[in-house]
N, C-alpha and C positions, 0 to 999 in steps of 0.2 A: 325813403324809396328802397324796396327789396323786391326779390322775385321768388319762385317758388322752388328753386334749385332744378335739377336735371333728371327728369322722370325718363322712365322707359316707356314705349309707345304701348300702352295695355290698358283697360278700363279699370284695372285696380288702381293703376297711378293716378288716373284721373279722378277716381272716387277719393283719394288720398289727398288729393291737390285743392279739390273743393273743401275737404276739411281743413286743410291747412290756410286756405284763403280766410274762411271766417275765423281761425285762430289768430291769424295776423290782424284782422280786423280789430278782433277784441284785445290784442296787445299793443294797438296804437299805430299800427302800420296802415296808414290811408292810401297811398300809393302803391300799387302791387300789381306784379305781372307774371307772367309764365310763358312756356314755350309752346306755342299751338301745336299739337301733334306728338308734343313730346321731344326731349333732346336725344335720347339715347337709342331709339328705335325700336322695333318689335323685337323681344328677344335678345337686343343689343347687336342684331345682325341685319337686320331690314328695316325698310321704312314704314311710317304709320299708315296701318291699314285704313281703307275708305271711309268705312263707318265710323271709325274712332276720330279720323281727321275732322270730319264733318261735325261730330259732337263736341269736339275739342274747340273748334273754331266757335260753333254756338256759346259755349261757355264764355271763350275769351272775348266774343263781342260785348258780353255784359261783365266785363271786369275793368279795372280804370285804365290800364293800358294793354292793348292787343297787339302782339307781336307773334313773329313765328322764326324759329330758329332750331336748328337741328343738324345730326351728322350725315343725314340722308337726303335724298330729291325728295321733298314734301311740297315743293311748290303747287298749288292746286291746278296749275294748268298742266302739269305732268299727269296727272290723273286723268279722268275721262269728262266728257261735257256737263253731265250731270253734276259731280262733284264741283267742278269749277262754278258752275251756275250758283248752287246753294252757297258755297264757299264766299264768293264775291257778294251775294246779297246780304250776308253778315258783315262782311268788311264795310260795305255802303252803310250798312246801319249803324255800326258802331260809329262812323265819323259823324253821320247824322245827329247822332246823340251828344255831340262835342259840347254844345252849349250847357246841356242839362248836365253833363258830367263836371264840366270846369265849374259851374256853380256849386255843386256838391263839394268839389276840391276846395272851393274857398269857405265853405261852411266848416270844413274839415280843419284848415288853417287857422279859422278862427276859434273854433269851439273844442276841436280835438275829436268831435263825431264823424266816424270815417264814412268813404263812400260805400263800401260794402258794410251792411248792416245786420248781423244775425237777429234771430227773432228775439232774444234778450235783450238786445239794445232799442227795439221798436217798442215792445211792450213786455216790461219788466214783471207784468203781475199775470203773463200767461204761463202757466207751469210748463207747457211744451218747449218755453224757450231755451232751455238747458238742454235739449236732446234733439233738436232740428239740426243735422249736420249736412243736408244735402239740399238745402234752401236758402235763400237771403234776400234781404231789402238790398235794392241797387240804387243808391240816392234815396231822397225823400218820398218818392211814390211809385216805385217799380217793384214786383216780388219775381223772382226768378228761380225756377227749378230746373237744373240741368238736368240732360239725361246722362247716367254714369254707369248704364248696363247696356251690354250688347244685345241687339235683336229684340227690341221690345218696342211695341204698339202704343204703350202707354205706361204712365208712373204714378204713385200716390205722390200727390202733391199738399202738404200742410200749409193751410192760408192763415195769414194773422188775422185778427178781429176785425171787422168791419165789411164794406162792401167794395168788391173788385170787380173790375173789367178786364176780360181777355183782350190781351195786345193786339192779336192776330183778326180776331172776329167780332168784338166789341160786346160779345156774349157779358151779362152780368151774373155775379154770383155773389153768396152771401159767404163771410169768411169765419173764422173761429173754428174750423173743422179740417179734416183731411178728405180731400177728395181725389179720385181716379181721373186723369185727363189724358186725352189722346197725344201722341208723341211722333208723330210723322217725321221721317228722316230730314225734312226741310223745316222742321219747327222744334222747339222746347216750349215747355209751359212757363210763360210770361204774363203777369198779370199788373194791372196798373188800379191804384187806389181811387175809386170813384170820387169825382170831384176835383182831380190832379188837372194841372194844365202843363203840359210837357214842351219846352222849347228845342228846337232842332233847327239843323241846316236842312233845306229842300233836297229832295234824293236827287234831282236834276243837277243842282249846284256841285254836289259831291262828285257824282259819276263824271261831270265833266273836268274834274281836277280841280284841287282846292287853289294850287298857285302860290302866291305871297300876297294874296289879298288880306290888308289888316282886319283882325277881327270884326271891329266896331263896323266896318262897310260890307260885311257878308249879310246876305239876306236870311231872316229867320221864319220859321213856321212855327206857329204855336198850336199845338193840337189839344182840345179841351175834352176830357174823359167825365162825361157827365157834366153836371152843375156846379162849380165851385161853392164851397159853403159860405154862406152870406151873399152869395152871387156876386161875389169880386175876389179877385185875387192879384196880388202884386208879387213880382219876383225880379231880384236883382241879380244879374249875370256877372260872371267873373270880370268882363271887360269894363263893367260900371253901368251897363245898359239895364234901365228899369223898364219890365214889361208890365202893361195894367190891363187887366179885364174887367168889365163890369157891365151891368146891363146897358149903360149909356155909352160906355169908350172902350176901345180897343187901340192901345198904342205903345210905341216902343220909343223911350226918352233916354238918350238924344233920339231922334227920328231916324229911323232906318227902314229898310223894306221889309213888311210884315203882312206874312198870310196866316190865315186862322182858319181852321179845320175842326168840326166835331166828328168825335169818334162814336159812330152809330151804325156802320155798316160793314165794319171790317177794314183792314190795313191795306 
């Protein structure tokens, strides 16, 4: 386990941190964190600006450990209601993804394949793999492209080969190329591999407060993104739960509360 060091609160530092995150993963560090908003402040004398704080929180939600720490007053509730709402939505999403990330962490413990996956680890035959430094795989099924520039409404996203589904809208798109994708302040580009099944905690369960309920007693929500290959998928979560989906069966073993949804009309 390590973290990205003490960054200043500026977009240059955020860009450098994304590069460092990919480098750490390629160097064998699967459990990785950083200080959302930067630790040292803007020009070392002021707190993180609003836009940067939101973009940093969005990146943080798609890294193995999301945490905030800094020299200045950077709690989201000390900004404006819009900042708090966006920040909170990504904190909730980060917690919802815990079953998915813990499963990826278990894979890392068994095999060394990190949670953050540069393109070169996903498809070593893709000639772009050694030059993409601002987008990455997150676990086995997500592709994330953080926004690391100020005042932009879109960014270029290099997509791995295959078919992908927009995490926010359900739009399908062919990969193996670079696309331009909208980046409104409340979103960053995130894509899901077509055919993936993502285990999450239900949003309401997270929003109500996790408490100390044992993991195997928490409800699960399984989201199907397209149709799984072979029309069947089986996944093993970190707590030993096996989630099975096929044309004739949807179940969690040992038995636990399980809801299933199909992603075809937006998040």
